[in-house]
N, C-alpha and C positions, 0 to 999 in steps of 0.2 A: 668706820663706825665710831671709832673714838671721838672723831671730829664732830659727828652729828650728835653724840652724847653730850659733848661739851656744849654745842649750841643749844641743845634742849634744856640745859641747865641755866644757860645764860642769855636766854632770848628776851627776857623781861627788861626793858630798858628803863632808865629813870624817868619818873612822872613828868608830865609837861607842865611847865610853868604857866600860870594863868596869863593870856595875852592882854595887852592894853587894848581897850575898846577903841576902834577906829576913829572915833570922834574926839578921843582925848588927845590932845597935842602933846608931843613928847618934847620937853623943854631942853633936855641935856643932849646935845648932838656931838659925838665924840669924833667921828670921821665923816668925811664927804665920800660915799661910795658911788661910783659910777657903774650902772648895771647895763651892759650892752646886749639888748635884745628883749622883746616884750611878749615872748611866748610863755608857755607854762613854766619853763625853767627860770626865766628872768623874772617874771612877776611874783612867783612864790618866794624867790630869793629876796626881791624887793620888800616884800611883806615882812619876812622875819628880820630882815636887817633893819628895817624901820622900828620893828617891835624891840630890837635890842638897843635902840636909842641913836641910831646913826642918821645922818643926813642922806638921802638917797635920791639920785636922779637916774632915771631909765631913758635910753636912748633907742630909738626904734625908727627903722626905714619906711615901714608900713604906716598908714594912717590911723591905725587903732591896734590894740593888742590882740594877739592870739590869731592873726591873719595868715600864718604860713603853716607849719607842721602841726600846730595845735587846733587849726580850723575844723576839720571834720574827720578826726580819727575814729577808731572803732568803739571808743566809749567805755572801754572796760578798765576797771580797777583790778587787775588780774594778778593777785598774789599767788595764785595757785599755778602759774605758768612761769617759773623763773628759769627753766631750761633754756639756754641759749640756742639760736639756729645753728650755731658751730658746735657740733656733737659728733661722736664716732659714726654715726650712720648717715651724716650729711653729704660726704663726698659721693658715695654711691646713688643717693637718691637725686642729687643735682645731675649726675650724668644721665638718670633715667628721664629727667625733665628736658634735657637739651632738645632744642628744636620744637618744643611745644610752645606756642603762643600763649596758651592759657595756663602755663606751668606756675605753680605757687611761687617759685623762685626763678626769675628769668635773668640769665646773664647776657648782656649785650656786649660783646667786647668792643673796646675802642682803643685808639692810640693814647692811652692815658696812663702814664706810669702809676699814678695814684690809685687807679682801679686795680692794676695788676699787683702792686705791692700789697694793697689791702686784701686781695684775693689770697695771696700767698700766706699772709698773717692769719686769715681766716681758716685756711686749711691746718695751720699749726695749732690753732685753738681747739680744732676737733680732737686733739689727743685725749684720751680718757681723764687723765690727771688734771689737765686744764679745764676740761668740761666740769668736772666736779667742783674745782675751785670757783669757776665762774658762776656756776649755778648756786652755790652757797652764798656767794657775795651778793648776788641779785636778790636772793630771797631775804637775806637780812635786811637790805635797804627797803625792800618792798613792804615787809611787815612794819617796820619802823615808819615808812611813808603812810601806809594806810592809818596807822594810829594817829599821825600828825594830821591828816585830812580830817578825820573824825572829830578831833579835837578843835581844829580851826572852823568846822561846820557847826559844831555845838556853840562855839564861842560866838560866832558872828551871824548865824542863821543864813548863810549864803545859800542860794538857789540855783541848782543846775540840772534839773530833771533827775536827781539821784534816785536810784532804785537799789534797794539792798536785798535783792532776792537771789544772789549768788550767780555763778556760772557753772554751766553744764558742758563738759567736754564730750563730744560724741565721737565713737569709733565705728568704722564702717568695713574695717578688714580684720581678719583674725590676728594678724601680726601687730597691729595697733592696739587692739583690745588686750592682747597678751601683756603689754606694757602698763596697763591700767594699775594692777595691783602693785608692781614696784615703784610706780610714780607716787601712788597713795602712801606708801611706806616712806618714801623720801620726804614727801610733803610733811608727814607726821613727825618725822625726825626734826623738822625746821618749826614745829609748832603750828602748822597749817591743817585745818580740818579738812579732810576730803574723803568721799565715800565712793567706792566702786558699785556701780549700778547695773543690773541687768536691763534689758529692753523695756520690760514692763515698768520697772521703777523709773526708767527715763521718761516714759509717757506719763506717769503719775506725777513727776517732777515738773514736767511742762507739757501739759495736754495738747498744745498746739502742734505738737509732733506726731499726733495720731495717724496723719496721712502717710508718713514714711516709716511705720512701725516695722515693716518687713526688711528693711535694709539696715537699721540699726542693730549692732552687736552688743552694744553696752555703752557705759558712760563713766565719767569721773566728775562728781558733783562737789564744787566747793561752795558750801552755803554762806560763808563769810565775805566772799568777793561781792563787788558792787559795780554799778554802771552810773554813768552820768556824762552830760554834755561838757566836753573839756573846753570848748570855746565859751560857753555861757560862764563856767567857772573862772576861766582867765579874765574875761572882761569884767565880771562883777568883782573879782578880787582887785583888778586894777582900779576900779572905782573905790574900793575900801582903802586901798594904798594912797590914793589921792586925798581922801578924806584925813587920812593920818599924817599928810604932809609930804608924801612922796611926789617929786615933780616928774612929768612925762614929757619927753621931747619926741613927738611923733614927726613923720615925714622928714627924718634926718638920717640919710644914709652914711655910714662911717667909710672913710678912706684908709685910715691907718691908725696906730697907736705910737705915741711919742715916748721915748725912752731916754732918760738922762742919767749917767752915773749908774747904770744897771737897774734903774727903778723906772717903772711905768708912771709917767707924770701928766699925760693928756691923751684924750680921744680926739682924733681929727675928722671933722665933717666938712669936706671942702676946705675952704679957707678959714673956717672956724676952728678954734682950739678949745676944748671942753676939759678943764683941769679938775683934779680930784686926788684924794688921798689913797684910794684903791679902786682897782678897775675889775669887774667881774664879766668874763666872757660867757654869754649865754645866747650864742648865735646859731645854735643847731649845727647844720650842715656847713654853715659858712664860718664857723670858728677856726678852722684849721688855716683858711687862706688869710685871715686877718693876722694871725700871730706867726705865720711862716717867716715874713721878712725880719722877725725879731730872733731867728734862730730856734724857735719851738716847733716842734713836730707833733702834731696831734694825729693819732691813727683813726681818723673819722672820715667815712665815705658816705655820700648820700645813697640811701636805698628808698626807691620811690614805692610808695603804697597807694592803693586805690580805695575809694569808698563810694557807696551809693546811698543816698537817702531818700526814703520813700515816705510821703505823707499818708496817714492811715485813717481810714473811715472809722467812725465811732464803733461799728460792729465787726471790724476786722479780727480775723483769727490770727492774731500775731502774738509771738511769744512775750512773756514778761520776765521769764529767766533768761539771762544772756547765754547765747549759744556759741560754742567754738567747734567748728567742723575740723576735727584734727587731721584727716586726710587731704583737704584742700587748703587749710590754713586761712579759713574764713570765719569770721565772727559776726554775730547778729546782736545788736543791743537795742532794747527799747528806750527811747528818748522821749517820754510824753506821748503825743500822737505822731510820733515818727518812728521808723524803723532804720537804724544805721547798720548797713552791711559793709564790711571792710575786709581787706586782706591783700594777699600776694606781696611780692618784693621784686623790684626790677632794679638791677644794677645798670645804670644808662647815664651816669654822669649827672650833671645838674639840670637835665631836661626835666621840667615839672609839668610838661603838657599832658592832657588826658587823652589816653588811648581809649576810644569808646568800645572797642572790642573787649579790653579787660574789664571795663565796668559791666559790660553785658553779660560776660561770663559770671561775674559776682552776683549779678541780680538773677540770672537764671537758676544759680545753685540755690538762693534763697527762696525762690518760687517752687523748686522742687521739694525743699523741706517744709515750706509753708504755702501750699498751692491756693489757699483761700485768704490771702493777706487783704485783698481788696484795696489797692492803692487809691487814695482820695485826689491823686494829682500826678504831675509829672515827677519822674525821678530826677534827683540832682546828683551829677557825677563831679568827683573831685580826686585830684592827685596831689600828693605832697611828699616832700623829701625828708625821710627820717635820717637823723644823724647817727649812723651806726659805727661802733667799734668792732673789730674783728670777733671779740669774745662776748659782746652785748653788755660788758660792764662799762658804765658811764664814767667819764672823767670829772672828778670832783676833788678840789683842793688848790693848792699853790702851784705857781709856775716857778721856774727857776730865777724869774725876775722879781725883784721886791714890788710888792703893791699890785701884782697880776695874779688873778685867780680864775679857777675853771669851774662852771656847771654845765656840762654838755656831753653829747654822745650818748643819749639815752636810747636810741634806737627805737624799736617798737614798744617800748615800755615808759615813754615819757610820761603819760597820764598817771600810771601806776606808781612811778617813782618821785613824781613832782614835788610833793610837799616834804617828803623826807630829805630830798636833795637840797631843796631850799632852805630848809631849817639847818641842814648840817653845814652847808657852806657859809651861812650866817655865822654860826658858831666858830668856823675856822677863821674867817675874816675877823672875827671879835677876839681871836686869840685863844680860843678854847678848842678842846680836843673832843669831837663827838664820840660818845661811848657806844659804838656800833660794831666793831670789829669788822669795818668795811675797808678796803684798801684805797683809802684817800691818797690823791696824788700829793707828793711833797719833795720838791726837788730843792 
């Protein structure tokens, strides 16, 4: 409780400086920073680094920004869900899900020491004290990140199907609903507005739920949460970065980092050597493999998530408030005339192939909640690898090598934490200390 009271008093962070307009060229370039990866983490980092006056080059193996984990996620800016998957109730829950192909968390054992060691660390993070610590760290960064996103959107006018109607967490069992009030109290301690709703209030908040009124036991509504298309945001921000002078090297797969005298000095792309003053690893699930030969051990493992995108007819009875089905770990977000349904987690290595059965299960659940969606075309199925740490806390900060930094491991909250993480690592590379109380990596 003392920790929560301290946070409540200290949750207001210093005001955001006015950003340089993207069309205003920055004349003083102090360092050449090489950003490795053009997903949400890499592009937001590049933006803030350029605003700080650095020369920035982004290297990406794909032909454009945002084509991997950032491509088709659930769309939620979910400050109201800082609790990690690793919590005291997780081990028993995972055991109940074993053998179920439609389980929200599916563990496919492999002859992979990385998978098993990550799993053991996940169990360690389920201890109550660690869960509280991880929840608080994510909550602090999430609040800061949402403020950064809003400031950036106001400053630039960037468009990404943003909808600021909040997120409604739905409960379908008495045990889940019993946790609504304690969760609301925890969020209030962090300065996050959340309301416990009865079934009638849930329907009033989102009328499209009328067809499943009898099965809803209640909800937790976070009116300040948002939704938006992460891919549109990433690609538009990449365009603004280019206008501001950031160089993008697409179709450039990396093979290694070169180190001399304990300092990172170049990124190697085949036979090409790309030098710089600082290197920022923002490669999602592939971050750990790149730095392992350097003696760096990042506790990141890919957790595959699925999504279904449905085009909507003009008269579709689709939700405008984002929905989180707490029992099935499925979210629904309105993105213009599309509905994005996403969820589940699958530990199966680096296999990013789409399992149609998993996508069909997600789609069936959405149609149970909203039987009159009236899709206007074929559903688009997608699967992506989310870079998860055992405790869901991302790795942001310095490595043990000079000139090497990290902004990776955001798991299921990459969209929620993107702008705050990008701004924070830009400040760290710039020699400053972000005033967040977040456990930034510093070796």
